[in-house]
N, C-alpha and C positions, 0 to 999 in steps of 0.2 A: 669068894676070893678070886682075885685076878692078879697074875704075875706076868709082866711083859718085859721084853727087851726091845731094842729099837727096831728089830726086824721079825719078831715072832711072839706068839703067845706061849709062855712056858707052862702055865697052869691056869685052869679056869674051873672052879667048882667049890665044893665045901671042904673045909679043913678043920681039924680040932685044935691044932697048935701050929704056930709059926714063930720061929726064933730068928731074930735079925741083929746084925751088928750096927748099932746106932753110934752117933758121935759121942754120946755120954756112956757108952757101954752096951753090952749085949742085952737084949730084952725080948720077952715073949709076949705074943698077942694071943689071947684066948677069947672065947665068946664074951660079948658085952664089954669089951675093952673100952676104956675112955677114949674119946676122940683125940686124934694125934696126927700131926704132920711133921715128918722128920727126914733128915738126910741120913743115908747109909754110907758106911765106910767099908773098906776092904775087909773081907772075912768070909764066913760061911752062913748061908741062909739054910735053915732047916725047916722043912715043911712036913709035918706028921712023921717025923723020924728020918726022912730022906733029905740029904743035904748036898749042896754044891757050892763051890766058891764064887764070890762076886767081887767085882772091883769097887763099885760105888752105885748109888741110886737114891731113890726117894720112896717113902712109904706113907700112905694116907689111910687112917682108920676113922670111919665115920658111920654112925648108925648101924653098927654090927657088920659092916662091909669093909674089906681091905683091898687096896690097890697098891701094888708094888711095881715100880719101874726100875730095872737094874741094867747094869753093864756087866756082862759075864766076863770071867777070866778066860782067856783063850790061850 
């Protein structure tokens, strides 16, 4: 899993659970999740129980790998 902002790597490594605020509602990504490309809206991203607020972003899930690019709330 890789979580990025425009200026830094927020997280890189393995994770058991990722909860994201999608356009159609909050959703959770677990192992072997279906391939997905979605926009993220303002809310909280929760990675293995630890969370922080985000403004917006995009998430891509493909072949059991996740890449999330976000804009953090400052």
